[in-house]
Residue, then its C-alpha position, 0 to 999 in steps of 0.5 A: m159590270g160598270a161602276s156607273g151610278l156608284g156613289s159614296r153609300s154603296i162605296i161604303g157598303k162595299f168597304f164593310a163588306a170587304l172588311e167583313q170577309y178579311m179577318g186579318s192576320s190570324w194571329i192578332e187575337a191569339l197573342s194579344m187581348l182587346f181592351d175597351s177605352d173611353q179616355e185618353s189613355e188607359t193603365y194596366k196595372w200587371l202588378g204581380q199575379v194573383p195569389a196561390m192556394r195556401e193552408w188557411l191559418g190565421g184567417r185570409h191572407a189578401k194580396a194586394f197588387r204590386e206598384n208597377g203597371i203600363t199606360i198606353a195612350n190612344k192615337t188617331f189613325e186614318a186612311t182616305l181615297n180620293i175618287l174622281l167622279d170621271d173615274i166613277r163614271r168611266d170604270k167599267t171593270g170594277q177597279i174601284d171596287i178593288r180599290i176599296a177592297e184593298l183600303a179594307q184590307r189595309a184597315g183590317s191589317h192595321y192592328a198587325t202592322l202596330l203589333s209587329t212593330l211592338i215586337a220588333n222594338g221589344t228587345g231594346s227600342t226606347s219604346g220597347l219597355c213592359y210593365d216591369g220597366q225593363y225591355f220587354f224581351d230581356s235578360d233581367h227580368s225580376e219581381g217579387d220572389s221570381g228571381t232573375q229571368v231571361n226571355l232574350l235567349t241565346s245559346s247560353q240559355v238554351t243550348e239547342l239555339d248553337v246550330t250549324t248554319a244560323t241562318a238555315p238550321t236543319a229540320a232536326e235542329a230547328v225541332s230540337a231549338i223550338l223545343g228547348v225554348v219552349a221548355y225554357m219558357l215553362n220555367y218562367k216564375d210569377d212574383q210569387g215564385e210560382p210557376m206561370n206556364s206550367e200548364a201551357k200546351n199551345f205556342l206560336v213561333m213567329t219570324s220573317p218569311a226568310l227563316w220561316k221557311r227553314l223552320v217549316p219542316a220542324v212544325v209540319n214534317p212527321v219525321v226529320n234527319s233521315g227518318d227520326t220522328n218529329a217530336i213536335v208533330s208527335l206531341r200533338q196527339d197529347g194535345f201540345d200544339i206548336k204553330l208557326a207564323a211567317n210575319p213579313r214585317l219582321t226583318y229577322t234572319t237568324q231569330f225568332v220569337t215564340f208566344r204562349t197562346d192558351a193562358p187567359a192573359k196575353p203578351l200584348i194588348r189591343q187598345e180601343e177607344v174609337p172602333l173602325e168608322v168609314k167616313a165620305k164626302g159624297e157626290d153631293s158635298e161642297y167637296a164633290f162640287d169643287n173638285r169633282a171628286i169624292q173622298v172615303g176616309v176610315s178612321a180609328v182611335r186606338n193603340v198597342g202596348y206591351g202585356l205579359w212578357q212571361y208568356a213570350s220569348h226571343s231567341t237567337f240562333s248561333 
C-alpha cells in the first residue's frame, strides 16, 4: 500500500500506535520504580529503613530519616527523522511506516539503555555512586547497625562462584552459583540491623547474551547433571521464582547481576519530568517549503539513578 498523501499528523498517529504495541524491555518495571518530577532535579532520601516493631515502653520512639540521599538531575533527550516529501510520495512498500515503527521502538527502549548504563557503571565508575556514597556494587557498604556488607561478589563471599570454566559454567554449577548468590542476598541488613530480604521470593538474573546461553539450562531444565533435580525449577512450586534476562547492552564474559524484584522499593529509579512527546515540522511548514521535507521528532525530559543497593548484587565466576 502506498504512502501517497501520508502527512505529519498521520505519521504521528502511526508513531503512537507503534509505541503502544512496543512495551519496551520486560525487565524495566521489574527493576526500577518510576517517579514524576516537576523541577530540574529531585532528591531521594534513601535514609535508612522504616522502624521495626518494638515493645511499647516509655511512649512511641519515632525514627527520623538518616542524613543521606541521592539527587537525580533531569536531562533532555531527543531523536528526529528527516523525511523527504518526494520519498513520501514515492513510497509504495510502507518503508516510511517501518522507519516510524523503528523510531517508536527506539523511544520505547530508551529507559533500557539508560538503566543498562547504570548497571554497567555500578562496579566502579565515577558515575556509579549510590545513596550511601559507595559504588552501587561494592565491598564495603555500611550504615547504622548494618555492619559492613558486600554486593560485589566473588568466590570469597560465595564459594559456588568458583567453577571449572568461568566463561562456560555447567548447568549444575550455574544452579549452585545462582542459589548461592540469592542465599547471600537474603542476609543483607538495613541500618537497624534488620534483614531486608527475609521475605524475598522473586529474583531476576541478568547478564550478556554470551553468558546468558550458558545460564539458560540452570533456570529452565527440570534436571541437570545427568538426572539431578534442578533446585531452581523445583522451588517454583513454593512460589520462589528466579528469572533470567539477556541484556545485549552488557559486555559481561564471566559476570552476572541478580536483582530482587518483589519488594515495594526497587534497586533502580526512573525519573520523568516530561514524558515522550512527538512534534513535527509538517508539510505546510516553512521548513517543508525550504527543504521539500518534513521532520518528525520525539523528545523527553528524564533520567535514571540508583535506588536500594540491598536489592542487587554483582557476581563474577572464577
